[in-house]
TITORDREN-899044 format. One record per residue (C-alpha): residue in one letter; x, y, z. Coordinates in steps of 0.1 Angstrom, whole numbers, padded with zeros to 4 digits, always signed. Each point is the difference from the previous one (the first is absolute). Layout:
% TITORDREN-899044
aXYZ/...
END
This chain:
% TITORDREN-899044
m+0000+0000+0000/r+0015+0033-0011/l+0002+0027+0027/s+0001+0038-0004/r+0033+0017+0003/y-0016+0019+0028/d-0005-0031+0020/s+0014+0010+0034/e+0022+0030-0002/g-0003+0031+0020/g-0035-0004+0014/a-0018-0002+0033/d-0026-0025+0011/v-0037+0007-0001/g-0009+0030+0020/g+0037+0011+0002/v+0012+0035-0005/i+0014+0005-0035/s+0030+0022-0004/e+0005-0002-0038/e-0017+0024-0023/p-0014-0011-0034/m+0022+0004-0030/p-0002+0035-0014/a-0016-0013-0033/i-0033-0004+0018/p-0012+0032+0019/s-0010-0007+0036/e-0033+0018-0006/l-0008-0025-0028/t+0009-0029+0022/q-0023+0013+0027/r-0029+0006-0024/l+0004-0035-0014/r-0003-0016+0035/e-0029+0022+0011/t-0019-0007-0032/l+0004-0037+0001/v-0010-0001+0037/r-0033+0016-0010/c-0006-0025-0028/p-0029-0025+0008/d+0018-0028-0020/l+0027+0000+0027/e-0024-0005+0029/s+0011-0036+0005/d+0026-0025-0014/r-0027-0020-0017/a-0015+0031-0016/l+0034+0011-0013/r+0007-0035-0013/a-0032+0002-0020/v+0014+0031-0018/f+0029-0021-0013/v-0021-0023-0021/d+0002+0028-0026/a+0021-0014-0028/r+0024+0030+0003/l+0007-0008+0037/a-0003-0038-0001/p+0037-0007-0002/w+0005+0016+0035/i-0030-0014+0018/n+0023-0020+0023/r+0016+0032+0011/v-0032+0012+0017/p+0006+0003+0037/e-0016-0024+0024/n-0010+0003+0036/t+0006+0037+0002/p-0011+0018+0032/d-0015+0031-0016/r-0003+0020-0032/a+0031+0021+0006/a+0022-0031+0003/r-0018-0016-0030/v+0008+0031-0021/n+0036+0001+0010/l+0006-0036-0007/l-0018+0002-0034/i+0021+0030-0011/a+0032-0018+0010/a-0010-0031-0018/l-0010+0016-0034/c+0021+0032-0004/n+0030-0017-0017/q-0021-0026-0020/t-0005+0005-0038/a-0022-0018-0026/a+0013-0014-0033/n-0008+0033-0017/g+0019+0020+0026/d-0030+0013+0020/n+0006+0004+0037/a-0022-0023+0021/l-0008+0027+0026/v-0012+0024-0028/l-0021-0028-0015/l-0016-0005+0035/l-0009+0037+0001/c-0016-0002-0034/v-0021-0031+0009/l-0011+0016+0033/a-0010+0032-0019/e-0021-0021-0024/n-0017-0017+0029/t-0010+0033+0015/p-0031+0019-0013/g+0009+0029-0022/g-0018+0025+0021/d+0020-0009+0031/a+0029+0023+0009/l+0021-0031+0008/h-0002-0010-0037/g+0017+0032-0011/e+0027-0002+0027/l+0009-0036-0009/a+0002+0009-0037/r+0022+0030+0007/l+0023-0020+0022/a+0004-0026-0027/a+0010+0027-0025/e+0025+0016+0024/l+0016-0033+0009/q+0001-0011-0037/a+0022+0031-0006/c+0025-0009+0027/p+0032-0018-0010/p+0001-0038+0009/t+0027+0006+0025/g-0022+0025+0018/l-0029-0025+0001/a+0023-0027+0013/s+0010+0022+0029/l-0035-0005+0014/a+0011-0035+0009/l+0022+0015+0028/p-0014-0006+0034/v-0027+0025+0010/a-0019+0006+0031/g-0023-0030+0007/a+0016-0022-0027/v+0023-0030+0003/p+0032-0008-0018/f-0008-0015-0034/v+0015-0034+0009/q-0027-0003+0026/i-0026+0007-0027/e+0014-0028-0021/q+0001-0024+0029/q-0036+0009+0010/v-0012-0007-0036/a+0019-0032-0001/q-0017-0012+0032/q-0034+0008-0014/i+0005-0020-0032/n+0000-0038-0003/i+0032-0004-0021/g-0004-0031-0023/p+0027-0020-0016/l+0012+0031-0018/a+0010+0031+0020/l-0019+0031-0010/n+0017+0032-0009/v-0023+0024+0017/g+0021+0030-0010/q-0007-0001-0037/p-0027-0015-0023/a+0003-0037-0003/p+0022-0010-0030/q-0012-0023-0027/s+0018-0029+0016/a-0020+0003+0033/a-0027-0022-0014/v-0011-0017+0033/p-0014+0028+0022/f-0009-0007+0036/r-0015+0032+0012/t-0023-0001+0030/l-0001+0013+0036/n+0007-0022+0030/p-0031-0011+0018/p-0006+0018+0034/e+0015-0016+0031/p-0014-0015+0021/f-0023-0018-0024/i-0027-0022+0015/d+0001-0031-0022/r-0032-0006-0020/a+0012-0034-0009/t-0031-0013-0017/l-0005+0030-0023/r+0038+0002-0007/e+0000-0036-0012/l-0032+0006-0021/l+0015+0031-0017/n+0034-0017-0005/a-0017-0029-0017/q-0023+0022-0021/l+0029+0022-0012/r+0023-0029-0008/a-0028-0013-0022/g-0001+0033-0018/g-0030+0023-0008/a-0013+0030+0017/h-0013+0000+0036/l-0017+0026+0022/l+0007+0006+0037/s-0028+0021+0015/g-0010+0013+0034/i-0008+0031+0020/g+0026+0028+0003/g+0027-0007+0026/v-0006-0038+0000/g+0035-0007-0013/k-0004-0008-0037/t+0033+0017-0010/a+0019-0017+0029/l-0013-0035-0011/a+0007+0007-0036/l+0036+0011+0008/r+0005-0032+0021/v-0013-0022-0028/a+0024+0019-0024/q+0029-0007+0023/d-0010-0037+0002/l+0000-0004-0037/s+0031+0021-0005/d+0019-0022+0025/a-0013-0031-0017/r+0011+0013-0034/a-0035-0008-0012/f+0002+0029-0025/p+0034+0001-0018/d-0012+0029-0021/g-0005+0023+0030/v-0023+0013+0027/l-0012+0036-0002/w-0022+0020+0024/i-0020+0027-0018/p-0016+0025+0024/l-0032+0014-0015/e-0009+0023+0030/g+0009+0031-0019/a-0024-0009-0029/p+0027-0001-0027/t-0012-0004-0036/a+0003-0034-0017/e+0028+0014-0022/m+0020+0012+0030/a-0003-0033+0018/a+0009-0019-0032/a+0031+0022-0005/w+0011-0007+0036/i-0002-0038-0006/l+0018+0003-0032/a+0028+0021+0016/a+0004-0028+0026/f+0009-0023-0029/g+0024+0026-0014/r-0023+0013-0028/h-0004+0038-0001/g-0016+0026-0022/e-0025-0024-0016/p-0025+0021-0021/d-0028-0025+0008/p+0006-0012+0035/l-0032-0022+0002/g+0007-0017-0033/a+0037-0005+0009/l-0011-0015+0034/a-0024-0024-0017/g+0028-0012-0022/l+0024-0004+0028/l-0024-0020+0022/r-0007-0024-0029/i+0035-0013+0004/r+0008+0007+0036/r-0017-0013+0032/p+0005+0023+0029/l-0022+0005+0031/l-0017+0034+0001/i-0016+0014+0032/l-0025+0027-0008/d-0004+0016+0034/n-0030+0022+0011/a-0017-0005-0034/e-0032+0016+0012/t+0016+0034-0005/a+0008-0007-0037/k-0025-0025-0012/d+0004+0009-0037/t+0038-0003+0003/a-0003-0034+0017/d-0024-0012-0026/a+0023+0011-0028/l+0030-0017+0014/l-0021-0032+0007/a-0011+0000-0037/r+0036-0001-0011/r+0014-0024+0026/g+0009-0027-0024/q+0019-0028+0019/a+0005+0021+0031/a-0016-0010+0033/v-0018+0029+0016/l-0011+0006+0036/v-0023+0030+0004/t-0008+0015+0034/s-0031+0021+0002/r-0028+0010+0022/d-0023+0000-0030/v-0008-0035-0012/t-0011+0012-0034/v+0036+0006-0011/g+0009-0023-0029/l-0035-0014-0006/q+0010-0010-0035/a+0035-0013+0007/i-0003-0017+0034/a-0021-0032-0002/d+0007-0013+0035/v-0022+0009+0031/p+0017+0028+0019/t+0020-0010+0031/d-0015+0020+0028/l+0023+0010+0028/a-0017+0002+0034/p+0012+0018+0031/l+0021-0020+0024/e-0015-0024+0025/t+0005+0011+0036/p+0030-0023+0008/d+0019+0012-0031/a-0011+0036+0007/v+0014-0002+0035/l+0032-0015-0014/l+0004+0029-0025/l-0007+0026+0027/q+0024-0015+0025/s+0028-0004-0025/r-0003+0037-0010/l-0001+0012+0037/g+0036-0012+0004/d+0011+0004+0037/v-0033+0015+0011/p-0016-0026+0023/a-0033-0012-0015/s-0023-0024+0018/e-0020-0025-0021/v-0033+0014+0014/a+0008+0037-0009/a+0014-0009-0034/a-0031-0021-0008/a-0023+0029+0011/i+0018+0024-0024/a-0001-0026-0028/e-0037-0004+0005/l-0007+0037+0000/v+0019+0005-0033/g-0015-0031-0015/g+0033-0017-0008/l+0009+0026-0027/p+0038-0002-0005/l+0004+0037-0008/a-0020+0009+0032/l+0021-0024+0021/t+0032+0016-0014/l-0012+0035+0007/a-0011-0011+0035/a+0034-0013+0007/a+0016+0032-0013/f-0023+0021+0022/i+0009-0020+0031/t+0038-0002-0007/r+0004+0037-0011/r-0026+0019+0019/l-0009-0020+0031/r+0032-0018+0008/r+0005+0020+0032/e-0034-0008+0014/r+0000-0024+0030/d-0022-0024-0020/p+0003+0009-0037/l-0025-0026-0013/a-0026+0010+0026/a+0004+0037-0009/y-0003-0008-0037/l-0031-0022+0006/d-0017+0028+0017/r+0009+0024-0028/l-0011-0024-0027/r-0034-0005+0017/r-0005+0037+0005/h+0014+0014-0033/g-0003-0028-0025/l+0017+0007-0033/a+0019+0030+0015/a+0021-0025+0019/l+0010-0015-0034/e+0015+0031-0017/f+0035+0011-0007/g-0005+0025-0027/e-0018+0004-0033/r+0015-0030-0018/r-0019-0032-0008/d+0027-0021+0016/a-0001+0022+0032/s-0038+0004+0005/v-0029-0024+0000/r-0023+0029-0007/v+0020+0011-0031/t-0001-0036-0013/f-0038-0001+0004/d-0002+0034-0016/l+0012-0014-0033/s-0028-0026+0000/w-0027+0024+0011/q+0009+0026-0026/a-0002-0026-0028/l-0036-0009+0009/p-0030+0015-0016/p-0024+0019+0023/a-0027-0028+0001/a+0026-0026+0010/r+0012+0023+0027/d-0035+0002+0013/a-0003-0038+0001/l+0033-0002+0018/g-0012+0026+0025/a-0033-0019+0007/l+0020-0032+0006/a+0024+0018+0024/l-0029+0011+0022/i-0016-0034+0006/p-0003-0006+0038/g+0016-0035-0002/d+0028-0015-0020/s-0018-0009-0032/a-0032+0006-0019/d-0021-0016-0027/m-0012+0018-0031/t-0035+0006+0014/a+0014+0021+0028/l+0022+0020-0024/q-0030+0006-0023/s-0019+0014+0030/a+0029+0023+0009/l+0004+0013-0036/q-0037-0001-0009/t+0008-0019-0032/d-0007-0033-0017/t+0021-0031-0007/l+0006+0009-0037/t+0015+0033+0010/l+0019-0012+0031/e+0016-0031-0014/p+0023+0017-0026/l+0012+0024+0028/l+0010-0030+0022/w+0018-0014-0030/q+0019+0032-0004/l+0011-0001+0036/s+0010-0037-0003/d+0020+0008-0032/a+0019+0027+0020/s+0008-0026+0027/l-0020+0021+0025/l-0028-0025+0008/i+0001-0033+0019/q-0027-0023-0012/t-0009-0032+0020/g-0029-0018-0017/e-0028+0026-0002/r+0015+0023+0027/y+0023+0030-0005/s+0025+0016+0024/l+0030+0023+0000/h+0035+0000+0015/p-0003+0017+0034/l+0025+0028-0009/l-0018+0006-0034/r-0033+0002+0019/h+0014+0026+0024/y+0015+0020-0030/t-0033-0001-0019/v-0021+0013+0029/q+0024+0029+0002/q-0005+0008-0037/l-0038+0002+0002/p-0017+0033+0005/a-0017+0002+0034/e-0035+0004-0015/q+0004-0030-0023/a+0014-0022+0027/a-0029+0009+0023/t-0025-0009-0027/y+0016-0034-0007/r+0003-0008+0037/a-0037+0009+0007/r-0011-0022-0029/l+0021-0030+0012/y-0013+0006+0036/n-0036-0002-0011/y+0006-0030-0023/y+0015-0021+0028/l-0026+0011+0025/a-0027-0012-0024/y+0020-0032-0007/a+0003-0009+0037/q-0037+0005+0006/a-0009-0020-0030/h+0021-0030+0012/a-0006+0004+0037/i-0018-0034+0001/d+0016-0031-0013/a-0026-0007-0027/g+0013-0035-0010/q+0035+0013-0006/p+0025-0024+0017/d+0024+0017+0023/y-0016+0034-0005/a+0019+0000-0033/p-0011+0035-0012/l+0010+0017+0033/e+0032-0020+0002/a+0010+0012-0035/e-0004+0036+0010/r+0009-0002+0037/d+0028+0026+0000/n-0021+0024-0021/v-0031-0003+0021/l+0020+0004+0033/g+0019+0028-0017/a-0032+0018-0009/m-0011-0003+0037/a+0033+0016+0010/w-0007+0029-0024/a-0034+0003+0016/w+0016+0000+0035/e+0025+0027-0011/r-0028+0022-0014/e-0021-0006+0031/d-0028-0013-0023/w-0017-0017+0029/p-0030-0015-0019/a+0024-0016-0025/v+0021-0014+0028/i-0030-0016+0016/a-0013-0013-0033/l+0033-0015-0010/a+0006-0016+0035/e-0034-0016-0002/a+0006-0012-0035/v+0033-0018+0007/h-0005-0013+0035/g-0014-0034-0011/y+0027-0004-0025/l+0028+0009+0025/q-0015-0023+0026/r-0004-0030-0023/r+0035+0004-0016/g+0016+0002+0034/y+0013+0036-0004/w-0010+0007+0036/h+0026+0026+0009/v-0010+0021-0030/w-0037-0006+0009/r+0007+0013+0035/e+0017+0032-0013/r-0027+0008-0025/a-0027-0007+0026/a+0017+0025+0023/w-0001+0025-0028/r-0037-0007-0004/l-0007+0006+0037/h+0018+0033-0001/a-0020+0010-0031/a-0032-0009+0016/r+0008+0020+0031/q+0008+0030-0021/r-0034-0002-0015/h-0017-0004+0034/d-0022-0028-0014/r-0010-0024+0028/g-0010-0027-0024/e+0033+0001-0019/i+0019+0002+0033/a-0017-0032+0012/a+0007-0018-0033/a+0037+0012+0001/l+0004-0012+0036/l-0014-0034-0010/r+0023-0004-0030/l+0031+0011+0020/g-0009-0023+0028/e-0003-0029-0024/a+0035+0009-0014/h+0015+0000+0035/r-0017-0032+0009/m+0015-0017-0031/l+0034+0012+0010/a-0005-0015+0035/e+0000+0035+0015/y-0030-0009+0022/r+0001+0028+0026/e-0001+0027-0027/a-0027-0019-0018/h-0021-0003+0032/s+0003+0037+0007/l-0011+0010-0035/l-0029-0024-0001/e-0013+0011+0034/e+0000+0036-0013/a-0019-0010-0032/l-0028-0020+0018/p-0019+0029+0016/l+0003+0021-0032/y-0017-0028-0019/r-0027-0003+0027/a-0006+0038+0001/n-0004+0000-0038/g-0024-0030+0001/d+0023-0019-0023/r-0007-0036+0011/l+0021-0016-0027/g+0030+0021+0010/e-0007-0008+0037/a-0001-0038-0007/n+0032+0002-0021/t+0018+0018+0028/l-0013-0026+0026/t+0014-0027-0023/n+0034+0016-0001/l+0000+0006+0037/g-0008-0037+0005/d+0029-0010-0022/v+0023+0023+0021/h-0012-0015+0033/y+0005-0035-0016/s+0036+0009-0008/l+0006+0012+0035/d-0013-0034+0014/a-0031+0018+0015/y-0023-0026-0014/e-0032+0008+0020/e+0003+0037-0010/a+0005-0012-0036/r-0031-0023+0001/a-0021+0029+0014/c+0010+0024-0028/h-0007-0026-0027/e-0033-0011+0014/a-0011+0036+0001/a+0011+0006-0035/l-0018-0032-0011/l-0033+0013+0013/i+0004+0032-0020/y+0010-0017-0032/r-0030-0023+0002/a-0023+0029+0008/i+0010+0020-0030/g+0004-0030-0023/a+0037+0004-0005/r+0008-0036-0010/l+0037+0006-0007/g+0004+0016+0035/e-0018-0029+0015/a+0024-0024-0017/n+0030+0020+0012/t-0012-0001+0036/l-0007-0038-0001/l+0035-0005-0013/s+0014+0021+0029/l-0021-0019+0025/g+0013-0032-0014/d+0035+0012+0006/i-0008+0007+0037/h-0014-0035+0004/a+0030-0015-0016/m+0024+0019+0023/l-0021-0011+0030/d+0005-0036-0011/e-0036-0004-0010/p+0005-0015-0034/e-0036-0012-0007/a-0014+0034+0008/a+0026+0016-0022/r-0008-0024-0029/a-0037+0009+0003/c+0007+0037-0002/y+0022-0005-0031/e-0025-0023-0017/n-0028+0026+0005/a+0022+0028-0013/l+0011-0019-0032/p-0033+0002-0019/l-0005+0037+0009/y+0034+0008-0016/r-0008-0021-0031/e-0034+0018-0003/s+0017+0034+0003/g+0027-0009-0025/e+0026+0010+0026/r+0028-0023-0010/l+0025+0013+0026/g-0025-0008+0028/e-0006-0034-0015/a+0037-0007-0002/n+0005+0011+0036/t-0028-0023+0011/r+0014-0030-0018/k+0034+0007+0015/s-0015+0001+0035/l-0019-0033-0007/g+0033-0015-0010/d+0015+0011+0033/v-0029-0015+0020/h+0002-0034-0018/f+0038+0000+0003/g-0004+0005+0038/l-0026-0028+0001/g+0024-0024-0018/a-0021-0001-0032/r+0030+0008-0021/e-0014-0010-0034/e-0030+0023+0005/a+0025+0027+0011/r+0020-0004-0031/t-0032+0004-0022/y-0010+0032+0018/y+0036+0014-0002/d+0003-0008-0037/a-0034+0017-0007/a+0010+0031+0020/l+0034+0002-0018/t-0017-0001-0034/l-0023+0029+0010/y+0028+0021+0016/r+0020-0003-0032/a-0029+0008-0022/i-0008+0033+0019/g+0036+0009+0006/s+0000-0001+0038/r+0037-0006+0003/m+0004+0000+0038/s-0029-0024+0005/e+0016-0022-0027/a+0032-0001+0019/n-0017-0008+0033/t-0019-0029-0017/l+0032-0013-0016/r+0015+0000+0035/s-0030-0019+0014/l+0003-0026-0028/g+0037-0003+0009/n-0010-0008+0036/l-0025-0025-0013/h+0026-0018-0022/f+0024+0000+0029/a-0026-0017+0023/l-0005-0026-0027/a+0038-0005-0002/e+0000+0013-0036/y+0031+0021+0006/a+0009+0007-0037/e-0036+0013-0006/a+0002+0021+0032/r+0032+0016-0012/a-0015+0007-0034/r-0030+0018+0015/l+0022+0021+0023/d+0024+0009-0028/e-0030+0014-0019/a-0011+0021+0030/l+0035+0014+0007/p+0002+0026-0029/i-0035+0012+0007/y+0009+0009+0036/r+0033+0016-0012/a-0018+0021-0026/a-0025+0012+0026/g+0028+0008+0025/d-0016-0024+0025/r+0031-0010+0020/l-0020-0020+0026/g-0017-0020-0028/e+0034-0006-0016/a+0014-0011+0034/n-0029-0024+0004/v+0007-0015-0034/y+0037-0006+0009/r-0012-0017+0032/g-0022-0023-0020/l+0028-0007-0025/a+0023-0009+0029/d-0026-0024+0014/s-0005-0017-0034/v+0037-0007-0007/t-0002-0033+0019/c-0016-0016+0029/s+0033-0009+0015/p+0013+0027+0024/q+0036-0012+0000/r+0002+0002-0038/c-0021+0031-0002/l+0020+0023+0023/p+0030+0008-0024/r-0024+0002-0030/c-0022+0024+0018/a+0027+0024+0011/p-0001+0022-0031/t-0038+0002+0002/t+0000+0010+0037/r+0027+0026-0006/r-0023+0015-0027/m-0029-0001+0025/r+0020+0019+0026/c+0006+0028-0026/l-0038+0001-0006/t-0013-0005+0035/p+0003+0027+0028/n+0015-0011+0033/w-0033-0004+0016/l-0010-0026-0026/l+0031-0022+0005/p-0012-0023+0027/n-0027-0014-0022/a+0025-0002-0029/i+0026-0018+0022/f-0023-0024+0017/s-0022-0010-0030/t+0018+0005-0033/p+0033-0017-0005/g-0017-0033-0007/n+0015-0015+0031/v-0031+0005+0022/i-0018-0032+0010/a-0035+0005+0014/s-0012-0023+0027/n-0034-0001-0016/s+0001+0002-0038/a-0038+0004-0003/v+0000+0031+0022/s+0032+0012-0016/s-0017+0005-0034/r-0026+0022+0017/l+0025+0020+0021/m-0001+0033-0020/p-0038+0003-0004/y-0010-0012+0035/q+0029+0011+0022/k+0003-0034+0017/t+0029-0003+0024/i+0023-0029-0008/r+0033-0010+0014/c+0027-0006-0026/r+0036-0012+0002/l+0026+0021-0018/k+0027-0023-0013/s+0031+0020-0010/r+0037+0001+0008/f-0010+0007+0037/k+0002-0033+0019/d-0025+0009+0026/c-0030-0001-0023/a-0018+0029+0016/i-0038-0002+0003/v-0018+0032-0011/d-0036+0011-0001/i-0009+0005-0036/g-0033+0015+0010/s+0018+0027+0019/a+0022+0008-0029/y-0030+0002-0023/q-0018+0024+0024/l+0031+0022-0001/w+0000+0000-0038/k-0037+0007-0002/g+0001+0027+0026/a+0029+0017-0017/v-0018+0000-0034/m-0030+0017+0016/g+0021+0027+0016/t-0004-0012+0036/s+0029+0003+0023/m+0019-0030+0013/s-0005-0013+0035/p+0030-0001+0023/g+0003-0037-0005/d+0002+0004-0037/s+0035+0014+0002/e+0012-0034+0011/l-0012-0015-0032/c+0022+0025-0019/g+0031-0015+0015/a+0002-0026-0028/p+0031-0014-0016/d+0016+0019-0028/f-0018-0008-0033/n+0030+0005-0022/g+0010-0036-0006/f-0011-0010+0035/s+0034+0009+0013/s-0008+0015+0034/g+0006-0020+0031/a-0027+0019+0020/a-0022-0021+0021/l-0037-0003-0009/p-0025+0009+0026/v-0022-0028+0013/v-0037+0008+0004/
END
């Protein structure tokens, strides 16, 4: 590689004080004007923008002299002047003068900058060559020219032949390898790399598409490096940047110059002829900015393999037959890896890094900018990642900006896509950005835009073509950062209009599907769950109390049946607040009842009892007998859960009288079911069975499948307790079928657990494990840790009936139970779960949980003394803790159990 004669003599480093004066041939005033004018030139705003200027055929021979990684415009200008001032074309024109001419042509004629650039070109053209060469001497903010050469060399992948970056490539330089190095660190997209490598080796043209900032250029450069290293393209690898929208002739001339052919009168024709006999790899980068140029090059590609990167998938429609390869944002693990690798020595916890990765949607550009923000602006904070997380949540895209360049700002990157959209497509993007949930279907968007399918569908296609739309089946969504950006672009009045229309649409949708009208699993509400709940959040923020009440009433049955009890409790609390704001006693009573139900389902019995006691006199004062009976039923259920069975019986019997008096057959069935549960708990199985059998036809008559399923489940429990196990199996199976049909997931899990217990009692251990394995993911999805722990207990019991063989096999399960079970639940877990508990009375043992029978069991473990423990006492502790009751003084002794982690503790067990 040839170096300038001014490689390292007599200069200071970057930022140093320069003592030498320019040679007298160039006036200092002209030198100063040159720098000031170039600094103001828009084409020098970034290294990438400047490189795009050099696709002009007149400048193409020196494209590899464009500075890289410059800190600012001033440094970029100084480096550029030093790199070009002593370079001449074949006809003797100075490269710096040619640059000024091209910049002047790119500037509108009415702009003052156009005249200044033209005048500077004329003045420098009149200077002697030795005077121009003097500009290569070190100047303030520049580096010695040898460092420029080294910098360029580092940025170029040198192939088998060394490139002469100082002069146009000679005719003998027939194998050009001109491409930038891929960024480091690079998160390996192994599957896509292998796919693109295979496609390009086979030839043809291929399109790599994706949203701005997703890493298309980085992947393309890595693929180019792979193929260069493998010598897959002996005729060369060339990266052609189209960001500056060069003409097809300019781009063709640059490619020809790389092969040593200059001054062709018909560059496109010459390129077509060249590529008929040569087979290089061409990378057309950022082709969305120069679609016509890309299409023209693709039409003349001959034997060349071409990889096009573009946000717009319509590039190369005629020339690219393959389906575009879509590049998606990084998954969270890879996003965390990229962020941590760019943070360097800044400590980054997995949790904080994952939170940032989630907020920026795994977009590589955003992750890079986030790391830069942390390492350069927040590095002195006590906890840089926590400080950045707070900033990102509060300021959004403003925390992802380092200037007005597309590679330094997510906002600028999105600007390019936004500006390319027609107004109607922008409107569609805005409506989609304002949906209350994560995705929407076409009906919701039609409602927001007040349009029809024939009008909306082409707009969605335009967004998809621009890589702005995420389509999953018939639902549409946006990248989270693009969504945030789009909301900022919408005028306030337009955003308010769209939001109001969407709000009204989802309110009407929720009310229309409030009752599960034959739809399994409340399918319509499940499909729009986030949107409906989001619409309710809007109503809450706007203090639209009637809408809050209406939405809460519409979704409570769905949330209850699906097991979303925590969400149900929160929204029921919103409803109560809204009702109190309206001072409506009837609404207050209804809200108290719904919130009490939610607390009861979450085993928060004391809160439930207080709310229901407050609701009861309100219903009575309003003469609402149905509301009164419903409240009594819920109070009875609360008393039942608190083991106050007589109080529970009294409430249910009072409710039963009201239901029968007003002809509420469904309420009557519910009360009979609850009374049956009381009889079962009091060990009165025949009375319990009678209540259940009376309730069953009432449920079937009312078409209430959930009540029917609950009754069949309870009949299964009764028959199981009576030893009629085949009858129990029949009832359990029927209940399970109904629960699955109506989507009652938690009841399904509970029935699966009961079937597991039944199979265990029948010594069908494999079947027991299969049923429990089905229940486990349901409890996990619902966040029911107690239910999950119970399943692990059953799984441990079903491993084997031999305690000595079971103990080591159950250790992992019991360790998992300890993670899931609070300390006050451990006695039951320890004394009844590892599979090494042998009941003295097996018939009573199978009925221990529903009937609280006290049995004495022997715990066989590594402890030689075989301690005797009272399982009934341990169970009472478990049950009392679940109901929120405090432990008795004696209970603390039960907590002194051996260590669960591998049963390694040598602590003595208490003997009861």
